[in-house]
N, C-alpha and C positions, 0 to 999 in steps of 0.2 A: 784373855781380854774380857772385860766386863761387858754386860749388855749395852750400857751407855757408850762404852768405847767402841763397840762394834757398830752401833748406830751412827756414831760420829764418823767412823771410817767410811761407812757406806755413803753418808751424806757428802763427804768431801770427794769421794770417788765419783758420785753422781754429778757434782758440779764440774769436775774435770771433763767428764764425758759430754756434758752440755756445751762447755766452752770449746770442745773439739769440733762442734758443728758450725760451719762458716755462717750459715744463715741466722743461727741463734746469736752468734757474736755480733753480726751486723744489726739485727733488730735490737739487741741490748744496747749497742753503742748509740743507735738513733734515739732510743728512749732516754739514755743518760744525758745526751746533748740537749734534748728537749726539756728534760726536768731541771737540768742545771740552769737553763735560761728562764724557766718558770720561777725557780726559787729566787734568782737574781731580780727578775722583774717585779715579783710580788713584794720583796723586801725593799727594793728601790722605791716602789710606789708608796709603800707604807711609810717609809722614811720621808718621802716628799709631802705626804698628807698629814701624818700624825706627829712627826718629830722635826718639822720644818719651822724655824723661828719666824718665817714669813707668813705662816698660815696658822689657823686655830681650828681645833677639832674637839667637839663635845661628844657624849655617848650617842646622841641621835645622828650626828654627822658620821660617826664610825659605822653605825647600823645602816645608814643610807649608802655608804660606800660598799658594804657587803652586798646589799640588795642590788645595787646597780651592776656590780661586777658579776654576780652569780645568777640572779633571777632570769635575765634575758636568755642565757643559754639553757636554763631550765625549761623555758618555753619551746625553744627550737631543737633542743638536744634529742628528744625522742624521734623527731622527724629526720634529723641528720643521721640518726642511727640506721634508718632504713637505707641510706646511701652506702653505709659500710657493708651492708649485706647485698648491695646491688652493683656497686662499682668496684673496679680493681683497687684493693686497699693500698697497694704500692703507690698508685697515682694519687689517691686521696691523701696519703701521708705527705707526699712531696708538695702538692698544691696547698694543703692546709698549713704546713710549716712555713712556706714562703708567704702565705697570707698573714700568718701571725707575725712574721718578721716586719712586714709593712706596717701593721698596726702598732707594733712596739715603737717604731720610729715616730709614728703619729702621736702616740701617747707621750713620748719623751718631748716632742715639740710643744705639746700642750702644757706640760710641766714647766718647760723653759720659758714659755711666754706668760707664765703666771695665771693661766686659765684655771677655773675652778668649776665645780658643779657639773652640769650636763656636758659641756665641751670636753672636759677631762675624762669623765667617766664613760662617755660614749665610745671613745677610742679604747679605753682600758677594758671595757666589757667585751669587745671583740677579741682582744688578746686572750682573756680568760676563757671565753667561749670556745675559741678555736683550740686552745690548749686542752680543754676537756675532750673535744672531738678527737684530737690527736691521741690522747690517752686511751680513749675507747677503741680507736683503730688498732693501736699497739696491743692492747689486751685481747681483742678479737683475733688478731693475727698470730698470737703466740702458739696456739695449738698446731699451727701449720709448720712450725720449725722445731717442735719438741714432741717426742713420743708420748702417748697418753700415760704410760706408766710413770713418767718423770714430770708430769704436768704440775702437780702440787709443789714439788721441789723447785721446779723452774720458776713458777709463779712467785713463791716466797723469795727466791734469790733476786729476781729482777725487780720486784716491788720494793724490797728492802733496799737494794742498792740504788734504785731510782729515788726513793725518798731521802736517802742519805745524800745523794747528789744534789737534790733540791736544797737541802740544808746547807751544803757547801756553796751553792749559788747564792743563798741568802747571806752567808758569811762574806762572800766576795763583794756583795752589795754594801755591807757595813764597812768593809775595808776601802772600797772605792769612794764612799762618802767622806771618809776621813781624809782622803787624798784630794778629792775634787771639790769638797765643800758640802755643807748641809742646806744651803739655800736652794732657790729654784734652779739656778744654773747648774750647780753640782749635782742636784737630784736628777736633772734632765739627762746629763751625760751618763750618770750611773744607770738609769733606767734604759737608756739607748744601748748600753753594752750588752743587754740580754739578747739582742738580735743575733749575736754570734752563735748562740745555742740553736736558734731556729734555722739558720742557714746551714749549720753543720748537720742537724737532724735531717733536713731536706736532702742534702747531698748523699748522706748514708742511705736513706730510703730509696733514692734513685738507683742505687747499685743492685737492688733486687731485680730478678727476672720478672717479667710481666706474669701476673697470675699466681705467683708463688705464695702470696699471703692470703689468697682467697678473695671472695668466697668461691667455694667449689661449685655450689649450686645456687640458683636464685629462686627462692620460694616466695615470689611476690607477684602482684598484678603486673600486667604487661606495660601499663602506663606509669611513668615515673611519678607523676603528680599524685596518682592514687596510692602508689606504694609509700611515698613520703607521708601522705596524710594519715595513713594507717599505722605509722611507726609506733606511736604511743600505745595504741590498742594491742598491736602485735607483741610488743615487748612486755606489756602487763600480763597478757594472756599466757605467754610462755613462762614468765616467772611464777605466776600463780599455779600453773600445772606442774611445777617442779618444787615439791615440798621443801627440799633442802635449800633452795634459792629463796623462796618467799619468806621462810622463817628466819633465815640468816640476814636477809635484807632488813627485816623488822628490827632485829638486834642491832644492826649497824646504825639504823636511823635513831634508835634510842641513844646510842653513843654520840652521834652528831648533834642531837639536841642538847645533851648535857655539855658536850665539848664547846658548842657555840656560846653557851652561857659563861663557861670558864674562860674562854678566849677573850671575851669582852672584859670580864673582870680583870684578867691578867694585863691586858693592854692599858686599862685605866690605872691599875695599881702601879705599873711600871712608869707611866707617864706623869701621874699626879700625886702618888702617895709614897712609894718606896724611895729610900735613899741607899747609897752604897753601904754594903754590909760585909766587912772583911774583904775577901777576894771577889765577892759578888757585886755586880753593878746594877744600877737602876737605869731608866731611860732606854734609848735605842740599843745601847750595849747590853742592857739587861734582857731585852727581847732576843738579842743574839745568843745570850746564855740559855734562855728558854729553848731556843731552837736547837742548841747543842745537846741539852738534856733530852729534848724530844727525839733528836736524831739517835741518841744512845738507846732510847726506848725502842725505836724502830729497828735498830741493829739487833738488839737482843731478841725482839719478837721474831725477826727473820731467822735467827739461829735456832730458836727453840720451838717455834710453833708446830713444825712438822712432827717433832718428837712428842710434844704434848698431845697432839691429835692421835698419835699412835697409842698413847696410854689411856687417854680419857675419851677418845672419840670426838667428833666434831661438836656434838651437843654439849658434852661436858666441858670442852674447851671454851666454847662461846659463853656458857653460863658462868664459868669460873672467871673469865676475863671481865665480864660485866660486874660480877660480885666484887672483884678486886678494885675496879674503878669506883664503885659505890663506897667502899671502905676508905679509899684514898681521898675522896671528896670530903668525908667527915674528918679523917685523921690529919690530913695535910692541907686541905683546902680551907677549913674553918679558921685556923690560926692567922691566916693572911699575913705571913711573914715572908721575907724574900727567900730564905733558905728552904722553907717548907713548900713555897710555890714552885721553886725549881725542882724539888723532889717530886712534887705532884705532877709536874709536866712530864717527867720521865715515866712514871707509872701509868698515867692516863694515856699517854701516847703509845706506850707498850700495849696496854689493854686494847685500845682502839685498833692498833695495827694487827693484833692477833685476830680480832673479829673480822677485819677487812680481808686478811689473807684467807680466812675460811669462806668468806663470801665470794672472793675472786675464784677460788678453787671450785666452789659449787657451780658458779656460772659457766666456767670453762669446761667442767666435766659433765654437767647435767643438762646443758642447753645445747641444742643442735647448732651447727655452724651456720645454717641458713638464716637463723634469727638471732645469733649471738650478739651481733653489733647493736641491734635494737635493744636487747636486754641490758647491755653495758651502758648504752645511752640513757635508758630509763633509770638505771642504777645511779648514774651521775646526777640526773635530774632530781631524784628523791633526796640524794645526798645534799645537793645545793639548797633546795627549798627548805629542808629541815633545818639546816644550819642558819640560813638567813632568817627564818621565822623565829628561831631561838634567840638570835642576836637582837632582833627587833623587839621581842617581848622583854628581853633583859634590859635593853636600852631605855625602855619606858619607865623602869623602876630603879635602876642602879644609880647610886650617887656618883658625883663627878670623881670622887677619890677611889671609887671601885670597891669600897668596903661594904659588902652586902651579904651577910650570913644567910638571909632568906633565899637568895639565888643559889648559893652553894647547896642549901638543903633541897631546893628544887632540882638541881642537877643530880643529887643523890637519888631522889625519888625517880627521876627519869631512867636511871640505870636499873633500878629495881623493877620498874614497870617493863623495861626491856626484857629482863629475865622471864617475867611472867608471860608476856606476850609471845616470846620465842617458844616457850614450852607449850603454850596453848595452841599456837598455830601448828606446831609439830604434831600434837595430839589430833587436831582436826584433820590433818592430812593422812594420818595413819590408816592403813587399810585393815579391815577386820581379819 
């Protein structure tokens, strides 16, 4: 058997061993239910705002939507992270999922009533915020149900399957809109259906024994208010003192900045510029195809990242992924054609997922359990702020039809700067 064949056999054997662990299966199922609901909610809301004949959206409105949905959690996320390292994570996951379900229904009601602006986004931001909180809790809990030797493999498996499940949820939203209608009423029912994912995730999390998901120790001030207030500082300090984490986070932030620009361009091209091209579709159906191509990139990344790291190491893998993304921006992004845009969505999502898997593994392996929740919450915060800032800057200069070669060039530069920054930060942390 070849070396590649042996590696593949070990990979599949490892997955079977993971799935034989009841607590791992339960945590995975809870994650998949939550992410299916997230995908459906986000696609349902995007359809309600961007592709609703009863509403109008320009680039600045799209940017405002991103800001309202993501920035509020970016402010409270680090402090919420302290709770993941202080409270029983099982209880946190149950309560958070139930809370998210309630706000999903409130958002759906706002859509159905034709509300816009603050009333709509205020409820939607809570859904997204709690979703990020749940994701941080699930990631922080993973090392409690997986042996350290299999952590990288388990992380790649659950992250990849979770992302694909979110894509499936988005596809369900597109299908439901076809059946229920694309106006406010149909969009409201489509968005409300996401509550099924939250309720299922809460039920599955409730099946864990108390304390199984950690934290094992509480390394925080005795007063909860003080512990929460110090969440951002604690997460930042822990990440900075772990070279593999801080450098990888910088690389991921470069990807999110570039990806934010590309995302806005793609939305506008699909909405206002592209027309159907052979088997490929424009409009909301086109965004569904973008999601499918992106999902394929996520799947491939999950299958090969572990093996690429074995060959190139984490540093070579991250630099290679960012380099691939930069080449993709120039080669497939600049033509601004429907087929090349879909191909770019595959490669950019693949590259970004490779980097993300490396970051997740670094945090889970190199950060202590007593502070891991705060680091994951900080991770999400930086992730969100960077993407929102990139979308906001892009919205100020992008034309309504989305055709902006300058922004594509800027995204390419962001990837190259990410490579340089990652290598520089690694060198700075190297011991003599």
